[in-house]
N, C-alpha and C positions, 0 to 999 in steps of 0.2 A: 300684293298688288300695290305698287307705289309709283308715282311720278310727280312732277312739279306741281300740277294742279291739285292733286290729292294731298300732298304734303303741305302745300301753301294754305289749304283750307282746313287743315287739322282733321281730315277724315281718317278713320282707322277701321280696318276690316276686323270684325270679331268672328264672323263665320261666313264661309263661302263654299257651298257644296250642293250637288244634286239640284241645280236650278233654283237655289235659294241663297240669300245672303243677309247678313246683319252688319251694318256699319254704324259707327258713332262719329260725332263731330263735336269738338269743343267750340263753344261760342266765345269768340274773343272780340276785342274792340274792332278789329278789321272785318268782322262778320256782320256788323250792325248796320241798320238803315238809319236815316236821320231821326227816327223816333226812338232809337235806342233798343230796338228788338232785332232779332235775326232777320237779315235781308232775304227777300223772296228768292233772289238768285242763288244765295248760299244754300237755301233749303232745296231749291230745284237741282242744283249741282249735286247735292248729297243723294237725292232721289235717283237721278240719272246714273250716278256712279254705282249705287247699290243695285239698280236694275241691270246695268252693264256687267257688274261682277257676277250676278246670278246667271246671266246669259253665258258668260265665259266659263262659268263653273261646269258647264256641260262639255268642255273640251273643245269648243268651237269659237272661232273669231266672229264678233258681231259688231255692227254699227247701228246707232240710233236712226230710225226712219221717221218716227213721229213720237210726240210726247204730249201729255195733257196732265195738268196738276190743278188741284183745288186746294186753296189755302183756307183752312177752317178756323184757325185761331192763331194769334200771335204767339211766338215761341217764348217761353219763360225759362229761366234757369241757366245752367252752364253747359249742358250737353243735349244734343239731339241724337235720336236713334232711328235708323232707317231699317225697315224689314221688307225685303223684296221676295216675291215668289212667282214662279211660272204659272200662268193661267192658260197658255197655249204654246206648244213647242212643235212647230211644223218643220218641213224640209228646208224651207228658206226663210220663214218668218216666225218670230216668237213674240209673245206678249207677256209682260211682267206687270204685276200690281205692286205698288210700293206704298207703305204706310210710314209716316214720319211722326215720331212722338217727341215731346219735350219730357221733362221729368215727371209730369203729372197727367198729360192727356195727348190725344191725337191732334196734331196741328196741321197736317196736310195729307192728301191722298192723291196718288198719281197712277197713270197707266202709260207704259212705255213699250213701243213696238221696235223690234230689232230685226235687221236683215243679216243672215249668216253669210259670211264671205267665202266659205268653202264649198 
């Protein structure tokens, strides 16, 4: 799974199967906010991409309907890891929970709802 957005943000798929995914992201100069830590949009994009990958791992096409994220700590280090898992997989709607970790702790938690296009 690659495209311009994913490559541009240094997201890498580690695992993607059976309604789950693990992605990592290298934090670079272009990922930072004015305070020198990973930008919230960078973290949100990683979470949405991980949830979307998990949804697509079911073999279906999906689009984000709604998303909610809580930022718990500023991200430290060089790499973020996103872990997404299905918490509801219905006929037309699915919900995924995503946890974002830096190298030492949980930094964000999100819930993403997807609509299946098929």
